[in-house]
N, C-alpha and C positions, 0 to 999 in steps of 0.2 A: 517406459520410465524406469529409472534405476535408483538404487540406494548406495552405489558405490561411485565415487568421483575421485579425480586426481587431487593431490593435496593443496593446489593453489587456492588461495582464499581471498585474494585482493578483491575488494568491491569496486575499486577505482574512484571512490568518492564522487560519483556522478549519478544523475537520474536519466542520462541520455546516451551514454556510451553504448557500444554494441553489447547487447545482453547475451551472455554465454553460459550462465549457470543459474538456475532458479529453483527455489524450494516451493512446493505447492502441497495443499491438503485438499483431497478430493471430498465430495460429499459423502462417499462411502467411508473414508477415514474419519470424517467428522461425525459419523453416526446419523446421517439424515434418514437412513432406512431403518433405524431402531426407534420403536415406538416411544420408549421411555425418554429418549432425547427429543424426538420430534414433537412431542405434546408440549414442550416448553417454548414453542415458536413465539407465542404472544409475549411471554416474559422477556424474550431476547430482542423484541422489537421488529420481528418479521411481520410482513403485511398480511400473510395467510399461511395456512399449513403447508410445509414444504412438500413438493412433488419430487421425490428422490430420483426417480428414473429420468425425468426431464432434466433436473439439475445435473445429474451424473453425465448425461449425454452432452450437455453444454459444456461441462468441464473437460470432457474428452476432446471437444472441438477446440477449446482454448489451448489445451496441451499440444494438439496437432499444429496449431498456428505458431506456438512457441518453437517447437521442434523444427518447423519448416523455415523459421528465421535463424536457424543454427544454434538454438539454445538447448542445453542439456537440462532436462526436467527431472527433478528428484522429488519423490513422494515422501512426505512425513509419515512415519509409522503410526498406526492407531494407538490410542491410549484411553484408559477408562475415564479420565478426568477432562476430556475434551467435550466441548458443546458444539452446537450447530455453527456458532461463530468461527470455529477454528478454520473453517474453509477459507476465511479471509486472512491468509497466512502472513500478509505484510506486517501487521500490527505488533506481533509478539516479540519481534527481535529486530535489531538494526545492525547491518554489516559495515564494517570499516576496514581499512587497510591494515589495521592493527588487531583485528579480531572482531568477535561478535559482542554487541551490548545487549543483554537480556532485558527486555522491557518489563515494567510493572504496570499493566493496563489499568486505566481509570475505570474500566467496566469490570467490576469485581469478579464476574463469572469467567473472565478470560485470563486471570492471573496464572492459572496452571499452564497456559499455552506457552508462556515464556520459558518455564522450566523444561518443557518438552522440547522447545526449539534449542535451548542451550545444550541439553544432553545429547540430542541427535547431531547437531552440528559439530560437537566435540568428536564424535565418531567419524565425521567427514573431514577431520583434520583442520577444522575451523576453530581456533582457540577462543575462549571466552575472555574478552577484555575487561568487562565489568558487568555488574547487575544493578539495576535501579531498584531501590528498596523503599518501603513506606517510611515516612508519609509521602514520598515522591511518587507521582504516577506519570507514565509516559506511554504513548502509543505511536508506532512509527508512521501511521497515517497522518501525523502532525509534523513530520520531519522531512525537510526538503534540502538537498544539496543545491546551493546557488552556484558554487564552483568548488574546486577541490579543497579549498581552505575555509569555506564559509557554509554554515549550516543555519537554516532558518527553522525555528521550532514554534509551532502554534501553541498558544496558551488558551486552553478552553476547558471543557468539562472532562476531557479524557487525559489531558496533559496539564499538570499543574506547576506553579512556580518552583516548588521543591524538586520536582522532576527535572525541570529545565536547569536548575542550579547544579544537580548531580551530573547531568550531561556536560555542562560547561566545565565542571571540575575535572571530569575524565578527559575531555578532548582539548581543553586549553593547554594542557601539558604536552599535547601532540601537535601544537601549532594550529589548531582549529578554532576559528572564531564562531561562537554560538550567539545568534541574534533571536530575540523573541518576536513573535507575531501575534498580536491580540485577535481572538476569533469572536465572531458574533454569537449572541445567544440562540439565534435561530428559533426553533420550536421548543427549546429547553433541553435539559441534561439527558432525557430519555432517547433523544434522537442523536444519531452519530454524525456530528459535523466536524470532520477533520480539515486541517489545512489543505490536504490534498483533495478534499471535496470542492475546493474553491480555486485551485490552481494545479496544473500539470505542466511540468517541464517537457517541451517537445524537442528542442535542440539547445545548444549553448546560449542562444540569444532569444529564444522564442517561448512564450508561456501561454497556454490555454487558460483563460480566466473566467470565473463568474464574477465580473467586475462589481456589480452592486453589492455583493456579499463580502468583498474584501474590505478590511480596515484601511482607512486613509493612510495610516503609517506604513502599511505593507505595500500599497500602491505607489507611494512616494519612493520607498526603498527600491522597488523594482525599476521604476522609471529613472532614478538616479544612477542605477547600474546599467542603463540603456537596453533593458529588455523590451522586446516587441510583444504586444498583446494580440491575441486572437480571442475574441469573445464567443462564448457558447451562444446558441439560440436559446433565449430565456424560456421558451416553451418546453425545453428539455432538461430543465434543472431537476425535476423530480425523478427523472429517468437517468441521473448520474452522468450527464453529457460531459461534465468537466473531468471525469475520471478516465484518463487515457493513458496507456502504457507506451513509453517510448522504447522501441526495440533497437535504436541506433541506426545510423546511416539513412536518416530521413524517413524511417518506417515507424508506424504507429499501430497499436492494437486497440480497438474501440468496440463498444457494444453496438451491434448493428441497428437496434431500435432508434438510435439517435441520429437519424439520417440527415437532418438539417445541419447539425453541428459537424458531422462527418464530411458533409459537402463543403463546408467552409474550410476545413483542414485540407481537403484535396485541392480546392482552389488556391490555397496558399502554397501549394507544391508538395505536400506530404503524401507518402504512399500509405494509405489507410487500409489496414486489414481488419475485418470485423468477425464477431461470433455472436450467436443469439444469447441474450443475457436476461430475458424477462424473469426466469425463475431462479437462476444461479446468482444473478447480480441484483436486480432491482427488488426482488422480494426481501433480501436480507440487507440491502443498503450498501453493497460493496461492489465496485467496478473492477476492471482488469488489473489496476495497480494493487488493489486490495487483495486480489487472489494470488499474488505473486510476492515471494520474498527473494529479491535478487541477491545472489551470492557473489557474482562476478560479472563485471562490465569491463570492456576493454576500449 
């Protein structure tokens, strides 16, 4: 991994183009090995105390899979104000062809992550286009490109109407349509239920879905746009089966524990690569999309 990249910063406005550059935050960088951070696992919604060595090993496997797919992996620098959640690097910033939008996470302990993403990406020659500010809240786990000009944003406990309004204000001037997507209550505000917990774009026309959990409005929107659905195996909902990272060119990266759903994806013709995620992903509630902040897709 490296901290120096070429100055190209186009995101491609896609969830499924060939992934070429990605920002990650390892458990070491997020302080999983530091007792003063690790003891807060329960407050942050983890299932059990973090096993740093196991999580770090799983993160290294993740990075190896990304690099094997032709992706440049960039490590976020350590910072004193990061928490265990920082490992889920997707949420704190959002990359567009016009620059980075710094998120204002709905989970208060994560607000500092946005500032860190913004300052570091500036060093990578990725300009900051905008910053979401209170009372708006936004997390990128709620934001999905349907196509290069259409953005779907989940309205839930982590992303509120004021945040969506700010995103629309910034992007409408750039010709981007922002559509809201209501999210279910689930088990309440303490549980992270992002839009990308319920749908993952696999290619330009195919979406992996947890269909019973999607709002009728969202299902109808996707069907009106002629998207094909592949449903997760319902027995794997709690192990984040719907959280799958598209690498481009029909390749996907998934958690190896979700074997039934992964088999469905392979049957549908996708090249599914996997990594172990019981500690790194399932413990903290974040899958392969959550662990990666794409900076460049082609």
